[in-house]
N, C-alpha and C positions, 0 to 999 in steps of 0.2 A: 321474195313473194310477200313476206310479212309486212314490209313497208308499204307495198302496193295495196294490200288488204286494208291497212290502217287508213289509207287515204279515203277508201270507200266508207269506212266506219265513221268518218268525220262528216258525212252528209247529214243534213237535218233529218230528224226521226220521221217526219211526214213522208219523205222520199223512200225511206226504208219500208214504211207501211204500204206505200203505193206499189213498191216492187213485190211485196208479199201478195197483194191483191192480184197483180198480174201473174204471179207465180202459180196461184191456184187455177187461174184461167188457162195458163199455158200447160199445166200438167194434164188437164183434160185434153187440150189441143194436141199435144205431142203423142199421148197414148192412143188417141183416136186415129191419128195419122198412121201410127205404127201397127196397131193390132185390130182396128175396126175392119180393114179389108180382109184380114185373116178370119175374123169372126163371121163376116158376111160370106166368105168362101165356104166355111163350115156349114152355114145355113143354106147353101145352095145357090147363092148369088154369083154371077160371073164377074170377071174383071170389068167388062163393059158396063154392067149394071152398077157396080160400085162407082165407077167414074161418072156415070150419069147422075147418081144421087149426090155425089160430092160436088159436082158442078153447081148444084143449087145452093150449097153453102156459100160459094164464092159469088153467086148471083145475088144472094141476100146482102152480102157485104158491098157489092157493087151498087146495088139499088139505093143504099142509104148513104154511101160515102160522100158524094158531092153535096147533098143536102146538109149532112152533119158538118162538113167542113165550113159551110156558110153559116150554119146555125150557131156554132160555138163562138164565132167572132163577137167579142164584147159581152159574152155571157159567162156565168160560172160553169166550170167544167166538172167539179167534184160530184154533183148529183148523177152524172152520166156513168160514173164508175159503179154505182149501185145496179144499174141496168145490166151491165156486163157480169157483175158478181152473182146476180140471181139468174139471169137469162141463160148464160152459157151452160151451167150444170143442169138446169131445168130441161132445156131442149136436148141436151145430150142424153138424158134419161128417156125422153120421148123417142129419140132415134133408136135406142136399144129396144124399147118396147115394140116399135114398128118392125124392126128386124126380126125379133123373136117370134112375133105373130104373123110375119110376112104381110104386113099392111103397107104396101108400097106408097100409098098416098100420105100416110103418117111419116114415113121415113123421108119422103121428099119435102113435105111442109116443115118438118122439124129441122132438116138441114138448112132450109131457107131462113127460118127464124133464128137458128143457131148463129148463122152468119151475121144477121142484123144485130144480135146481142153482142157478139164479139167486136163489132165495129165501134161500140160505145167505149171500149178501152183502147182499141188499136189506133183510132184517129186522134182523140183528144190528148193522149198521154205526152206526145212530144211538145205540142203547144203549152201544156200544163207545166212541163219541166222548164221550158224556155221562159215562161212567164214568172216562175216562182223560185227557181234555183239561182243562187248567186253566180255571177258570170264565171268566176274562177272554178266553180264546181259543175258547170254545165256539161262538159265532156265526160266527167265522172258519172253524173246522173244518167246521161244518155247511154253510156257504155253499160252501166249496171242494168238499165232498162232492157237493153238488147241481150244481156247475159241471162235474163230470166228464162229465155227459151232453152238455153243449154242446161241451166240449173234444173229446170223442169224436166228436161230429158234425162238428167242424172237420176232424179228422184223417181220419175215414172218408170224408166227402163229398169232400174234396180229392183223396184217393187215387183214389176212384172216378171223379170228374170228369176228372182229368188222364189217368189210364191209359185209361179208356174213350174219351176224346176222341182219344187218340193212335192207338189201334187197337181198333176195336169187336169184331173177331173174336178176337184173342188175349186181350184184357182184357174179355171179355163178362161178363154178370152171374154166371154159374156160376163161372168161374175167379176172379173177384174175391172172391166169397163164400168159396170154398175157401181162398184165400190168407189172407184176414183171419181165418178160423177157426183156421188153423194158427198164425198170429202170436199169437193169444189165449193160447196155452199159456205165453207168456213171463211172464204174471201170477204163475205159481207162484214164480218166482225172487224177486219182490218181496214175496210173503207171507213168505218165509223171512227177509227183511230187517226185518220188523216186530219191534219189541221183544217179547221173551217175558214181560217183566214187565207184568202186567195187574191192574188194580184190580177185585176181584170183591166186590160188596156181599154182606154176610152174609145168608144165607137165614133169615128169621124165621118163615116159615110154609111149609106144603107147597105144592109147585108145582101139584098137582092140585086144591087147595082153591079152587074158583072163587068161593066166598062171601067170600074175603078181599079181593077186588078191589072198588074203588069204582065199581060199574057205572054208576050215574047220571052220574058225572063223565066216565067213559070214553065213554059213549054221546053225551052232550052235546058232547064235544070232537070226535067223529068224524062227526057229522051232516053238516057242510058238505063234508068229505072224500068222503063217500059220494055226495052229490048231484053234485059236480063229476066224480068218477070215472066215474059212469054216463054223463054227457054226453061226457067225453073218450073213452070206449070206442068211441063211434060215429065218431070223427074221427081221432085220432092215428095208429092203425095203418094207416090207409087214405089218408093224405094223398098219397102218390105215385100211387095209382090215380086220385085226383081230377085231378091235373095231367096225367097221361098220357091218361086217358080223355076228359076234358072239353076240355083245351087241347092235346092231342097233343104234350106236352113229352117230349123224349128223356131217356134215363137220365143221360147226362153233364150235360145242362142242369139237370135236377132236382137232381143231386148238387152241382153248383156253387151252386145256389140254397140248398140245405141248408148248404153250407159258409159262405156269406155270412150266413145267419141265425144259425148257430152262433157265428160271430165276434161278431155283435152281442150274442147272449145272454151269451157269456163276458165281453165288455167291460162290459156292464151289471151282471152278477153280481158283479164285483169290488167294486162300490160298494154292494151290498146292505146290509152292516153300517152304512155311513155314512147311507144313505137311511133305514134303520130308526131310527137315532139322531136324525136331523133331523126326520122327519115323524111318527114313531110308527107302531105296527103298523096302526092303523085307516086312516089316510090312505094309507099306503104300499101296503097290500094291496088295499083296495077300489078305489082310483083306477086302479091299474095293471091290475087284473082287468077292470074295466068298459071301459077303453080296448081291452084285448085282445079282448073280446067284440065290440066295434064293428068291429074289424079283421077278425075271423072272418066276420062277416055280410057285409061288403063283398067279401071274398075269395070267399065261397061264391056270392053272387048274380051273379058274373061268368058263371055258367053260363046265366043268362037271355039274355045277349047274346054268347055265346062264338063266334058266327060273325064278329064284328068283330075285327080284328087287335089292337085295343087291349086286349081283355079279358084276354089272357094276361099283359100287363104290369101291369095293375091287380091281378090275382090274385097275381102274384109280389110286387108292392110291399107289399100289405097282409099277405101271409104273412111278409115280412121284418119288418114292424112288430109283428105279433101274437106271434111267438115270444119275443122278449125281454120284452115286457110281461107275458105269461102266466107265463113261467118265473121272473121275478125275485121273485114272491110266494111261491114254493114253500119256500125256506129259512125264511122268516119264519113261514109257517103251520105248518111242521113243528116249528119251535122252540117256538112258542106251544102247540101240541098236547102236546108232550112235557113242558113246564113246567106246563101247566094240569092234566094228569092226576096229576102228582106222581111221586116216585121209585118208590114201591111199585107203580105201575101202568104204568111206562114200557115194560117188555118186552111186556106184554100189549097195550098200545096200539099198539106198533110192529108186533106180529104181526097185530093186527086191521086196522091201516092197510094192510098188505100184502094181507091177505085181501080187504079192501074193493076195493082197486084191481084185484086179480086177478079177484075174483068179478064185479065190474062189467064189466071188460074181457071176461071170458068170456061173460057174458050179452049184452053189447053187440055182441060179435063175431058171436054167433048171430043177434041182431036185425039187424045190418048185412047178414049173408048172406041172411036172409029178405027184407029190403027190396030188396036188389039183384036177388035172384031174381025179385021182382015188378016189376023195372024202375023202382023208385022213384028219382028223380033224386038225385044227390049233394047238390044245394043243399037239398033238403027234409030229407035226413038231417042236414045240418049245422045246419039250423034247430033240430032237436031238441037238439043240443049247446049252441047259444047259449041256449036256454031253460033248460036245466039249469044252465048256468054262472051265469045271472042269479040263480036261486034260491040256488045255493051261495054266491055272493058276499054275498047278504043274510044268510045264516046265519053266515058268517064275521064279518060286522060285529057280529052279536049276541054271538058267542063272544068277540071281542076286547074288547067293552065289559064283559062279565062278567069277563074276565081282568084288565082294568085296575082294576076295582073290588076284586077279590080281592088284587091286588098292593098297592094302597093300604092295604088292611086288614091286610097282612102275612101273607096266607094262601098266597102263591106263594113257593116256595123256588127260588132261582137256583143 
């Protein structure tokens, strides 16, 4: 592990600073996903209401994604990171104020604006890395970028678990979320530490000329992302509700569970470049994803026998297995997508990827709210996710096979 960590330390300092910026943004993101639904439950909001408000966060990301993907082509990306570093913690605070005072309009608008601010780091970061990282370090930089989610989960979950475990009244969900939101503003300092020297590809055609993009290639590359994103939207934002509602797990216990899974995700993520080199994209992606789907099914079906004490331990165990297995494929599939579409299509593909995840999460959140309003069990909702994941993995296998053929033919530029 030490040798693998040393490889990441060799990255240029600007990429380390960029990762820290994203880390502060993601700490807010992961803690809000984990305990905002629990805080809103305490304040008297229903699962359906939480899903409704959350859907507007994804709507904000969706509304800006395509425009931003076109806008960054041929332009500096660094200034956009300031928008995310300031906007995400600011609108997170407004969400909490709205929930505290039960101002539904403020909660809704703040979720919308939170989503737009988050987009200013989510979309430009991959094109920024591919523009500025040396080719031999691109996989490392991309993997480290995606590892920030799990690192943020480690930090956020540990803070919540320890503090909430010490004193549930002082360090309740509301106070923890406020403190983490304020801490998030520290990301601005690290944006200022990123090198101002930025490689900007020469603009050869108009940004608004949609005909200049290779749409067949882009669509082919984004089909599996779309399928998996739709499935994930029914599950990822509502995992804490599953454990609290089905297994009566406390906030501190779920946070400790998240901390443990994040440790596993980070530990595994360190080896992603080596796993890719040893097994290749096809085996590395499909086998880990299929194993993760199996774990999701075992975890979800514990609802069938949740009256037995062992059910919560089985659910927690397979949640621990699922997280690293599902997440370790993400850097590889993202790298394949960006290389498959080619340099001229990268910004558009990055924008569309964000739009797909945001749009899918938006409609899935609405669907989740409707299903829960109709008292559909969590296990049945998670079956939908498992089915979508299986179809998505099949499409990724087709995409990777096509990628390998084009690489052998010299049609893929690294």
